[in-house]
TIVOZA-640979 format. One record per residue (C-alpha): residue in one letter; chain; x, y, z. Coordinates in Angstrom, 3 decimals. Example, Ala and Ser with C-alpha at 12.3 -4.5 7.8 and 13.67 -1.06 7.14 Angstrom:
(atom 'A','A',(12.300,-4.500,7.800))
(atom 'S','A',(13.670,-1.060,7.140))
This chain:
(atom 'M','A',(-28.914,-11.401,7.372))
(atom 'V','A',(-25.971,-12.132,8.866))
(atom 'Y','A',(-23.115,-14.884,7.392))
(atom 'T','A',(-20.226,-15.585,8.938))
(atom 'I','A',(-17.568,-18.360,8.454))
(atom 'K','A',(-14.662,-18.912,11.286))
(atom 'F','A',(-10.525,-20.366,10.691))
(atom 'T','A',(-8.697,-21.991,12.695))
(atom 'S','A',(-5.161,-21.528,12.087))
(atom 'F','A',(-3.069,-23.830,14.090))
(atom 'S','A',(0.865,-23.390,15.314))
(atom 'N','A',(3.009,-24.799,11.822))
(atom 'Y','A',(6.664,-25.737,10.802))
(atom 'C','A',(7.124,-24.527,7.610))
(atom 'H','A',(10.021,-26.491,6.759))
(atom 'G','A',(11.756,-24.406,4.007))
(atom 'V','A',(11.917,-20.966,6.290))
(atom 'G','A',(13.187,-23.484,8.866))
(atom 'L','A',(11.426,-21.034,11.934))
(atom 'L','A',(7.227,-21.634,13.577))
(atom 'V','A',(5.100,-19.811,11.232))
(atom 'T','A',(2.901,-19.824,15.421))
(atom 'N','A',(3.450,-20.989,18.341))
(atom 'I','A',(-0.104,-20.540,19.653))
(atom 'K','A',(-3.517,-21.177,18.506))
(atom 'T','A',(-5.591,-18.799,17.178))
(atom 'V','A',(-8.948,-17.368,15.931))
(atom 'K','A',(-10.413,-15.427,11.977))
(atom 'K','A',(-13.778,-15.026,11.444))
(atom 'S','A',(-14.920,-13.062,8.887))
(atom 'T','A',(-18.633,-11.733,8.536))
(atom 'C','A',(-20.302,-9.991,6.443))
(atom 'L','A',(-23.193,-7.596,7.240))
(atom 'S','A',(-26.240,-7.236,6.007))
(atom 'N','A',(-25.514,-3.642,4.591))
(atom 'G','A',(-22.739,-4.769,2.641))
(atom 'V','A',(-20.478,-3.927,5.106))
(atom 'V','A',(-17.301,-6.704,5.798))
(atom 'V','A',(-15.990,-7.345,9.226))
(atom 'A','A',(-12.087,-10.318,9.870))
(atom 'T','A',(-11.344,-10.893,13.528))
(atom 'E','A',(-7.901,-13.025,14.657))
(atom 'E','A',(-7.722,-14.180,17.809))
(atom 'I','A',(-4.688,-13.916,19.616))
(atom 'P','A',(-4.629,-15.437,22.900))
(atom 'G','A',(-1.269,-13.749,25.305))
(atom 'V','A',(-1.167,-10.348,23.414))
(atom 'Y','A',(-2.278,-7.330,25.359))
(atom 'S','A',(-2.836,-5.112,22.465))
(atom 'G','A',(-5.528,-4.829,19.788))
(atom 'S','A',(-5.549,-3.147,15.938))
(atom 'I','A',(-8.521,-1.574,14.526))
(atom 'G','A',(-8.632,-0.548,10.675))
(atom 'V','A',(-11.282,0.763,9.306))
(atom 'W','A',(-10.025,0.340,5.133))
(atom 'L','A',(-12.203,2.244,2.587))
(atom 'D','A',(-10.989,0.998,-1.237))
(atom 'I','A',(-10.997,4.058,-2.446))
(atom 'G','A',(-8.591,5.583,-3.390))
(atom 'S','A',(-6.823,8.450,-6.263))
(atom 'R','A',(-7.090,5.785,-8.965))
(atom 'D','A',(-10.944,6.401,-7.968))
(atom 'E','A',(-10.491,10.747,-8.301))
(atom 'T','A',(-11.280,13.414,-11.818))
(atom 'V','A',(-8.923,15.534,-12.323))
(atom 'A','A',(-11.074,18.272,-11.000))
(atom 'T','A',(-11.597,16.153,-7.055))
(atom 'N','A',(-7.352,15.230,-7.492))
(atom 'G','A',(-7.041,14.840,-3.383))
(atom 'V','A',(-9.764,14.417,-2.432))
(atom 'S','A',(-9.742,11.635,-1.088))
(atom 'H','A',(-6.237,12.467,1.096))
(atom 'L','A',(-8.454,15.753,1.918))
(atom 'F','A',(-11.189,12.823,3.906))
(atom 'E','A',(-8.403,11.564,5.281))
(atom 'H','A',(-7.292,14.836,7.826))
(atom 'M','A',(-10.602,15.914,7.648))
(atom 'A','A',(-12.045,13.134,9.076))
(atom 'F','A',(-9.552,13.266,12.616))
(atom 'K','A',(-11.412,17.098,12.685))
(atom 'G','A',(-13.883,16.002,15.104))
(atom 'T','A',(-17.428,14.391,14.563))
(atom 'V','A',(-20.958,15.034,15.790))
(atom 'T','A',(-20.563,13.846,18.817))
(atom 'R','A',(-15.990,14.390,19.692))
(atom 'S','A',(-14.044,16.603,18.916))
(atom 'G','A',(-10.858,16.749,17.293))
(atom 'L','A',(-8.765,16.606,20.462))
(atom 'E','A',(-11.049,14.921,22.021))
(atom 'I','A',(-10.470,11.869,18.846))
(atom 'V','A',(-6.103,11.650,19.541))
(atom 'K','A',(-7.036,12.875,23.550))
(atom 'T','A',(-9.153,9.123,24.967))
(atom 'L','A',(-6.499,7.158,23.200))
(atom 'E','A',(-3.935,8.768,23.644))
(atom 'A','A',(-4.457,8.797,27.427))
(atom 'A','A',(-4.748,4.890,27.528))
(atom 'G','A',(-1.393,4.789,25.247))
(atom 'G','A',(-2.628,4.039,22.655))
(atom 'Q','A',(-1.943,5.232,18.650))
(atom 'I','A',(-4.452,6.537,15.770))
(atom 'N','A',(-3.238,7.938,11.772))
(atom 'A','A',(-4.821,6.692,8.607))
(atom 'F','A',(-2.982,6.840,5.519))
(atom 'T','A',(-4.475,6.708,1.611))
(atom 'T','A',(-2.626,5.263,-1.321))
(atom 'K','A',(-3.519,4.677,-5.465))
(atom 'E','A',(-6.340,2.115,-4.978))
(atom 'H','A',(-7.564,2.667,-0.537))
(atom 'T','A',(-7.731,4.117,2.867))
(atom 'C','A',(-6.881,3.449,6.465))
(atom 'F','A',(-7.671,4.675,9.669))
(atom 'Y','A',(-6.357,2.827,11.869))
(atom 'A','A',(-5.396,2.682,15.591))
(atom 'K','A',(-3.592,0.007,17.681))
(atom 'V','A',(-4.652,0.430,22.018))
(atom 'M','A',(-4.671,-2.058,25.030))
(atom 'G','A',(-7.204,-4.994,24.729))
(atom 'P','A',(-9.481,-3.363,27.202))
(atom 'K','A',(-10.023,-0.291,25.033))
(atom 'T','A',(-10.408,-2.126,21.946))
(atom 'P','A',(-13.669,-1.092,21.757))
(atom 'L','A',(-13.177,2.431,21.984))
(atom 'A','A',(-10.983,2.073,19.587))
(atom 'L','A',(-13.152,0.974,16.914))
(atom 'E','A',(-16.046,3.603,18.278))
(atom 'I','A',(-14.243,6.472,18.071))
(atom 'L','A',(-13.084,4.826,14.182))
(atom 'T','A',(-15.751,3.995,12.563))
(atom 'E','A',(-17.343,7.434,13.914))
(atom 'M','A',(-14.919,9.148,11.895))
(atom 'V','A',(-15.791,7.474,9.390))
(atom 'F','A',(-19.518,7.720,8.663))
(atom 'Q','A',(-20.367,10.150,11.276))
(atom 'P','A',(-17.691,12.905,10.315))
(atom 'A','A',(-17.942,16.961,10.759))
(atom 'L','A',(-16.503,18.212,8.200))
(atom 'K','A',(-17.157,21.744,9.658))
(atom 'K','A',(-16.183,24.613,6.734))
(atom 'Q','A',(-14.556,26.228,9.301))
(atom 'E','A',(-11.587,23.242,9.525))
(atom 'L','A',(-11.692,22.480,5.746))
(atom 'S','A',(-9.745,26.019,5.271))
(atom 'K','A',(-7.584,25.430,7.828))
(atom 'E','A',(-7.270,22.003,6.401))
(atom 'K','A',(-6.643,22.819,3.057))
(atom 'E','A',(-3.785,25.200,3.735))
(atom 'V','A',(-2.174,22.396,6.074))
(atom 'I','A',(-2.589,19.947,3.212))
(atom 'I','A',(-0.522,22.389,0.599))
(atom 'E','A',(2.006,23.022,2.926))
(atom 'E','A',(3.129,19.034,2.876))
(atom 'L','A',(2.337,19.348,-0.827))
(atom 'R','A',(5.176,22.130,-0.783))
(atom 'G','A',(6.854,19.151,1.488))
(atom 'C','A',(6.616,16.649,-1.277))
(atom 'D','A',(7.849,19.123,-3.415))
(atom 'D','A',(11.141,20.012,-1.696))
(atom 'N','A',(12.108,16.198,-1.512))
(atom 'P','A',(13.184,15.261,-4.088))
(atom 'D','A',(13.130,11.869,-3.367))
(atom 'E','A',(8.957,12.271,-3.287))
(atom 'R','A',(8.788,14.124,-5.320))
(atom 'V','A',(10.160,11.605,-7.771))
(atom 'Y','A',(7.470,8.966,-7.202))
(atom 'D','A',(5.332,11.303,-8.801))
(atom 'L','A',(6.803,12.479,-11.531))
(atom 'F','A',(6.912,8.177,-12.210))
(atom 'G','A',(3.925,7.909,-12.321))
(atom 'E','A',(3.019,10.581,-14.325))
(atom 'A','A',(5.848,8.894,-16.767))
(atom 'L','A',(4.240,5.607,-16.659))
(atom 'F','A',(0.205,6.379,-17.000))
(atom 'S','A',(0.356,9.546,-18.962))
(atom 'N','A',(-3.139,11.565,-18.320))
(atom 'Q','A',(-4.953,8.534,-16.652))
(atom 'K','A',(-6.161,8.607,-12.951))
(atom 'L','A',(-2.875,5.923,-12.102))
(atom 'G','A',(-0.284,8.604,-13.091))
(atom 'F','A',(-1.846,10.872,-9.837))
(atom 'P','A',(-1.047,12.323,-6.906))
(atom 'I','A',(-2.165,10.524,-4.831))
(atom 'A','A',(-2.535,13.186,-2.265))
(atom 'G','A',(-3.680,15.546,-5.430))
(atom 'T','A',(-2.251,19.072,-6.403))
(atom 'V','A',(-2.067,22.695,-4.882))
(atom 'K','A',(-4.567,23.706,-7.467))
(atom 'S','A',(-6.391,20.546,-7.299))
(atom 'V','A',(-7.020,20.644,-3.270))
(atom 'S','A',(-7.136,25.303,-3.113))
(atom 'A','A',(-10.240,24.142,-5.432))
(atom 'L','A',(-11.209,21.556,-3.538))
(atom 'S','A',(-14.439,22.661,-1.524))
(atom 'Q','A',(-17.075,21.057,1.086))
(atom 'E','A',(-19.832,19.875,-1.467))
(atom 'T','A',(-17.292,18.102,-2.812))
(atom 'L','A',(-16.066,16.242,0.197))
(atom 'L','A',(-19.322,16.013,1.509))
(atom 'A','A',(-20.279,14.106,-1.935))
(atom 'H','A',(-17.084,11.811,-1.260))
(atom 'A','A',(-18.767,10.733,2.273))
(atom 'K','A',(-21.807,9.903,0.931))
(atom 'K','A',(-19.899,8.169,-1.836))
(atom 'I','A',(-18.320,5.907,1.458))
(atom 'R','A',(-21.299,5.807,2.874))
(atom 'E','A',(-23.570,4.335,0.212))
(atom 'R','A',(-20.865,2.797,-2.589))
(atom 'V','A',(-17.818,2.104,-0.946))
(atom 'P','A',(-16.516,-1.195,-0.165))
(atom 'V','A',(-16.082,-1.041,3.879))
(atom 'Y','A',(-13.452,-3.501,5.721))
(atom 'I','A',(-13.236,-3.743,9.449))
(atom 'V','A',(-10.330,-5.366,10.578))
(atom 'A','A',(-9.101,-6.287,14.112))
(atom 'V','A',(-6.506,-8.395,15.539))
(atom 'G','A',(-5.669,-9.235,18.606))
(atom 'N','A',(-6.801,-8.916,22.281))
(atom 'V','A',(-10.681,-8.884,20.192))
(atom 'S','A',(-13.638,-10.277,20.515))
(atom 'H','A',(-15.766,-11.840,17.190))
(atom 'S','A',(-18.741,-10.906,18.747))
(atom 'E','A',(-18.744,-7.468,20.355))
(atom 'V','A',(-16.775,-6.068,17.300))
(atom 'I','A',(-19.760,-7.489,15.172))
(atom 'S','A',(-22.230,-5.218,17.102))
(atom 'I','A',(-20.090,-1.943,17.811))
(atom 'V','A',(-19.749,-2.666,13.633))
(atom 'K','A',(-23.966,-3.425,13.810))
(atom 'R','A',(-24.844,-1.063,15.439))
(atom 'M','A',(-22.163,2.027,14.028))
(atom 'T','A',(-23.181,1.593,10.489))
(atom 'R','A',(-26.580,0.852,11.355))
(atom 'H','A',(-27.899,3.693,8.650))
(atom 'I','A',(-25.084,2.864,5.933))
(atom 'K','A',(-25.553,0.449,2.828))
(atom 'V','A',(-22.406,-0.386,0.733))
(atom 'G','A',(-22.628,-2.676,-1.598))
(atom 'V','A',(-24.858,-6.136,-2.606))
(atom 'S','A',(-23.157,-9.155,-0.698))
(atom 'N','A',(-22.640,-11.956,-2.596))
(atom 'R','A',(-23.016,-15.694,-1.327))
(atom 'T','A',(-21.172,-18.466,-2.934))
(atom 'K','A',(-20.757,-21.834,-0.820))
(atom 'T','A',(-17.599,-20.524,0.336))
(atom 'K','A',(-17.039,-17.435,0.831))
(atom 'T','A',(-18.973,-14.110,1.349))
(atom 'I','A',(-18.216,-11.268,-0.759))
(atom 'P','A',(-19.468,-7.719,-1.317))
(atom 'Q','A',(-20.105,-6.889,-4.677))
(atom 'R','A',(-17.822,-4.114,-5.503))
(atom 'I','A',(-19.403,-1.038,-6.154))
(atom 'I','A',(-16.165,1.480,-7.819))
(atom 'K','A',(-15.192,0.361,-11.259))
(atom 'R','A',(-11.532,0.144,-11.853))
(atom 'S','A',(-10.319,-0.097,-16.083))
(atom 'K','A',(-7.847,-1.386,-17.854))
(atom 'V','A',(-4.630,0.395,-18.195))
(atom 'L','A',(-2.537,1.432,-21.125))
(atom 'Y','A',(1.275,2.475,-19.472))
(atom 'S','A',(3.301,5.246,-21.260))
(atom 'H','A',(7.055,4.928,-21.709))
(atom 'S','A',(7.571,8.170,-21.472))
(atom 'S','A',(10.923,10.739,-19.898))
(atom 'I','A',(10.195,13.546,-17.445))
(atom 'L','A',(12.528,14.950,-16.037))
(atom 'E','A',(12.294,18.510,-13.246))
(atom 'K','A',(15.159,21.081,-12.464))
(atom 'K','A',(15.790,22.619,-8.606))
(atom 'D','A',(18.154,24.350,-6.826))
(atom 'I','A',(19.049,20.450,-5.918))
(atom 'H','A',(22.985,18.739,-5.238))
(atom 'Q','A',(22.138,15.487,-6.622))
(atom 'A','A',(19.990,13.323,-9.270))
(atom 'N','A',(17.514,12.092,-8.109))
(atom 'L','A',(16.204,9.052,-10.619))
(atom 'M','A',(12.931,6.523,-10.623))
(atom 'L','A',(12.819,3.748,-14.176))
(atom 'G','A',(11.147,0.916,-14.309))
(atom 'G','A',(8.036,-0.408,-16.328))
(atom 'P','A',(4.449,-2.664,-15.697))
(atom 'S','A',(4.143,-5.461,-13.797))
(atom 'F','A',(2.167,-7.934,-12.175))
(atom 'A','A',(-2.194,-7.319,-11.139))
(atom 'V','A',(-2.565,-8.075,-7.515))
(atom 'D','A',(-4.354,-11.334,-8.720))
(atom 'N','A',(-1.459,-12.517,-10.979))
(atom 'K','A',(0.547,-15.648,-10.098))
(atom 'K','A',(3.659,-14.407,-10.950))
(atom 'C','A',(3.649,-11.336,-8.010))
(atom 'F','A',(5.264,-13.801,-5.985))
(atom 'P','A',(8.228,-14.601,-8.983))
(atom 'L','A',(7.987,-10.689,-8.165))
(atom 'I','A',(8.728,-10.486,-5.640))
(atom 'I','A',(11.301,-12.735,-5.137))
(atom 'L','A',(13.013,-10.595,-8.329))
(atom 'N','A',(12.407,-7.554,-6.618))
(atom 'N','A',(14.601,-9.290,-3.587))
(atom 'I','A',(17.426,-9.989,-5.089))
(atom 'L','A',(17.616,-6.749,-7.555))
(atom 'G','A',(17.706,-3.972,-4.522))
(atom 'D','A',(15.657,-4.654,-1.501))
(atom 'G','A',(18.564,-4.265,0.824))
(atom 'M','A',(21.971,-4.985,0.968))
(atom 'S','A',(22.601,-8.081,0.267))
(atom 'S','A',(20.321,-7.242,-3.120))
(atom 'R','A',(23.003,-6.752,-6.594))
(atom 'L','A',(22.259,-3.752,-7.340))
(atom 'F','A',(23.089,-2.108,-4.043))
(atom 'Q','A',(26.194,-4.826,-3.505))
(atom 'K','A',(26.576,-3.066,-7.290))
(atom 'L','A',(27.036,0.195,-7.659))
(atom 'R','A',(27.083,1.285,-3.333))
(atom 'E','A',(29.424,-1.142,-2.726))
(atom 'D','A',(31.754,-1.417,-5.893))
(atom 'Y','A',(31.627,1.251,-7.205))
(atom 'G','A',(30.634,3.939,-4.152))
(atom 'C','A',(28.229,5.447,-7.065))
(atom 'V','A',(25.446,5.744,-4.927))
(atom 'Y','A',(24.738,6.072,-1.558))
(atom 'H','A',(21.213,4.396,-2.187))
(atom 'I','A',(19.984,2.248,-4.074))
(atom 'N','A',(16.595,0.529,-4.427))
(atom 'T','A',(13.843,-1.712,-6.292))
(atom 'Y','A',(10.144,-1.953,-5.142))
(atom 'S','A',(7.228,-3.114,-6.908))
(atom 'E','A',(3.538,-2.445,-6.858))
(atom 'A','A',(0.238,-4.885,-7.600))
(atom 'L','A',(-2.840,-3.198,-7.693))
(atom 'M','A',(-5.620,-3.354,-10.012))
(atom 'H','A',(-5.985,-4.298,-13.763))
(atom 'A','A',(-2.300,-3.027,-13.367))
(atom 'G','A',(0.605,-3.366,-11.596))
(atom 'L','A',(5.033,-1.537,-11.578))
(atom 'F','A',(8.390,-2.496,-11.151))
(atom 'G','A',(11.091,-0.406,-10.107))
(atom 'I','A',(14.115,1.105,-9.613))
(atom 'S','A',(15.274,4.351,-7.844))
(atom 'F','A',(18.497,5.743,-6.490))
(atom 'S','A',(20.292,9.135,-6.526))
(atom 'T','A',(24.043,9.784,-7.214))
(atom 'E','A',(26.054,12.512,-8.109))
(atom 'P','A',(25.272,14.868,-11.543))
(atom 'K','A',(29.575,13.196,-12.849))
(atom 'H','A',(28.642,9.745,-11.524))
(atom 'L','A',(24.667,9.861,-12.704))
(atom 'V','A',(25.594,7.994,-16.669))
(atom 'E','A',(27.765,5.400,-15.641))
(atom 'T','A',(25.204,4.715,-13.218))
(atom 'L','A',(22.823,4.305,-15.653))
(atom 'K','A',(25.482,2.521,-17.536))
(atom 'L','A',(26.085,-0.320,-14.554))
(atom 'I','A',(22.140,-0.604,-14.240))
(atom 'S','A',(21.484,-1.692,-17.633))
(atom 'G','A',(25.078,-3.924,-17.704))
(atom 'E','A',(23.628,-5.147,-14.032))
(atom 'L','A',(19.962,-5.932,-15.637))
(atom 'K','A',(21.174,-7.214,-18.758))
(atom 'A','A',(23.246,-9.760,-17.526))
(atom 'L','A',(20.377,-11.405,-15.286))
(atom 'K','A',(18.700,-11.349,-18.455))
(atom 'Q','A',(20.939,-13.111,-19.824))
(atom 'E','A',(22.161,-15.495,-17.427))
(atom 'G','A',(19.551,-15.847,-14.574))
(atom 'I','A',(19.498,-16.852,-10.677))
(atom 'S','A',(21.717,-18.977,-8.797))
(atom 'E','A',(19.789,-21.674,-6.511))
(atom 'D','A',(21.403,-20.532,-3.983))
(atom 'E','A',(19.793,-16.452,-4.373))
(atom 'L','A',(16.293,-18.125,-4.733))
(atom 'E','A',(17.024,-19.717,-1.525))
(atom 'F','A',(18.331,-16.952,0.242))
(atom 'A','A',(15.590,-14.172,-1.150))
(atom 'I','A',(13.267,-17.482,-0.354))
(atom 'E','A',(14.335,-17.625,3.029))
(atom 'N','A',(14.980,-13.334,4.095))
(atom 'L','A',(12.262,-13.223,2.965))
(atom 'S','A',(10.014,-15.303,4.996))
(atom 'G','A',(12.381,-14.353,7.843))
(atom 'S','A',(11.040,-10.813,7.499))
(atom 'F','A',(7.269,-11.494,7.199))
(atom 'L','A',(7.357,-13.677,10.531))
(atom 'L','A',(8.890,-10.992,12.006))
(atom 'D','A',(6.180,-8.578,11.264))
(atom 'M','A',(3.394,-11.082,12.113))
(atom 'E','A',(4.688,-10.745,15.943))
(atom 'S','A',(2.604,-7.447,14.746))
(atom 'T','A',(-1.331,-7.906,16.037))
(atom 'Q','A',(-0.736,-4.109,13.452))
(atom 'S','A',(1.515,-5.839,10.804))
(atom 'R','A',(-1.306,-8.961,10.951))
(atom 'M','A',(-3.954,-6.711,10.864))
(atom 'T','A',(-2.960,-4.810,7.292))
(atom 'F','A',(-1.795,-8.386,6.318))
(atom 'L','A',(-5.142,-9.487,6.567))
(atom 'A','A',(-7.137,-6.467,5.777))
(atom 'R','A',(-5.531,-7.099,2.169))
(atom 'L','A',(-5.980,-10.171,1.562))
(atom 'K','A',(-9.705,-9.590,2.315))
(atom 'M','A',(-9.507,-6.291,-0.039))
(atom 'R','A',(-7.857,-9.025,-2.657))
(atom 'S','A',(-10.431,-12.284,-2.395))
(atom 'G','A',(-12.490,-11.937,0.046))
(atom 'I','A',(-10.902,-15.125,1.736))
(atom 'I','A',(-9.364,-14.913,5.151))
(atom 'N','A',(-6.031,-16.580,3.825))
(atom 'S','A',(-3.849,-17.598,6.105))
(atom 'P','A',(0.206,-16.803,6.927))
(atom 'Q','A',(1.384,-20.260,6.623))
(atom 'R','A',(-0.548,-20.513,3.368))
(atom 'Y','A',(2.455,-16.901,2.048))
(atom 'L','A',(5.003,-18.520,3.128))
(atom 'K','A',(4.218,-21.962,0.886))
(atom 'A','A',(3.442,-19.402,-1.941))
(atom 'L','A',(6.834,-18.555,-1.612))
(atom 'K','A',(9.013,-20.863,-0.622))
(atom 'N','A',(6.762,-23.005,-4.079))
(atom 'V','A',(8.843,-20.358,-5.993))
(atom 'T','A',(11.014,-21.777,-9.294))
(atom 'R','A',(13.945,-20.879,-10.219))
(atom 'T','A',(12.344,-20.937,-13.903))
(atom 'E','A',(9.220,-18.909,-12.943))
(atom 'V','A',(11.488,-15.775,-11.278))
(atom 'Q','A',(13.269,-15.827,-15.265))
(atom 'D','A',(10.617,-16.007,-16.970))
(atom 'V','A',(9.714,-12.603,-15.299))
(atom 'I','A',(12.634,-11.151,-15.881))
(atom 'H','A',(12.146,-11.140,-18.699))
(atom 'E','A',(8.835,-9.796,-19.359))
(atom 'V','A',(9.471,-7.601,-16.615))
(atom 'L','A',(13.247,-6.185,-17.520))
(atom 'D','A',(12.476,-4.665,-21.116))
(atom 'S','A',(13.659,-0.928,-21.135))
(atom 'R','A',(11.531,-0.785,-24.147))
(atom 'K','A',(8.502,-0.372,-22.418))
(atom 'W','A',(9.902,0.911,-19.112))
(atom 'A','A',(9.055,4.807,-18.412))
(atom 'I','A',(11.941,7.515,-16.232))
(atom 'A','A',(11.455,10.381,-13.868))
(atom 'A','A',(14.106,12.414,-12.507))
(atom 'V','A',(15.307,15.389,-10.633))
(atom 'L','A',(18.476,16.690,-10.645))
(atom 'P','A',(20.003,20.081,-9.857))
(atom 'K','A',(19.581,23.132,-13.230))
(atom 'G','A',(22.249,22.837,-15.946))
(atom 'K','A',(23.112,19.816,-18.695))
(atom 'C','A',(21.300,16.597,-18.861))
(atom 'P','A',(22.444,13.989,-21.378))
(atom 'S','A',(19.696,12.145,-22.768))
(atom 'L','A',(18.980,9.559,-20.498))
(atom 'K','A',(16.839,6.580,-21.944))
(atom 'K','A',(19.474,5.769,-24.562))
(atom 'Y','A',(21.687,4.790,-21.470))
(atom 'L','A',(19.199,1.629,-20.595))
(atom 'D','A',(19.463,-0.350,-22.424))
(atom 'F','A',(18.335,-4.445,-21.384))
């Protein structure tokens, strides 16, 4: 049995932002198939492109020490061919029509996506679903692709900006799965076998929640027809039905997270010191995520942010500095990353600590709050002009809540954040006692970094 929920969003003016959310009528529909696959679409009249994503609710967080990197390996191997198409045929078929196809893996998700001309969306959808559910996974291709990934890993190790991110995960989450590197390690990838890869593919077909999302010049009925045909032998979950929504029962279990507050330093033949420091924040279902988004924007998101203005414009001790937040299931993190000359390292840490301490003592101003809301809302609306960005937004909402939400409600949530809510988040998140630190440094002497984090 198939259950369908229909949502229609009309032109709406966001008074707090002063911009049109959309100037056309779009139709959103969500269907949970009897095999547990969730299909969500947003039909947008007047656009020529269609963006499709096949989202798997599985990532590096769901691996073990022995299988670390298998989700990322599967992502690569799906492009090497299916039961009916070679790897070259997959990319040529879509690129010949001007389309784009790609994929990515995160700590919690694996996504295969494409952007094509509207008339080509059925073909793109068929190719993507075949890649996910009917990959060839040939042994001879596996050995070659493992070498490709090992080269990718070595490239990351040579890039301090990327390397420090992996080290920070290890420093904050210790030996828990959230601390695993998304692509695995050279050791773990080298040991991955075809049997492990086939077991992962079987898990995707039988246990992993699947969300297929299409936005733009698309037809919900046509998408449903193709997905039914391409997943007719798949059973990914048991549907739960309530009066207002239908969602697949989550099969992948994820445990609560314990945070570590350690320091990890690595020295290489480089010139600059590269650091990432931060600590716990909020899980995806926590309403405090919206005040945190505001804090992130004010503190380190962009050239007008406090840290950029202080450390680069006023003191000239960094080229780049930024903050970021990541909301996950049962966990979240907030961090600051920067690079600087070793001679400026202590000064930079002291300046950061001073700025965070001042923020905790004085809070933010009404002008800063208003500017952050305007900035975030404007950036979001510009993103919503892209069918690919709308597809990602829709997919994340479906995976997190099971309900199709709207850009209007997202903007309203931002607009309703108060100074008090931001101040509460500041005191909860900016606590140096709970922070971890990771650094990739030039060889030589290094001061004790943690002692300069005092806020």
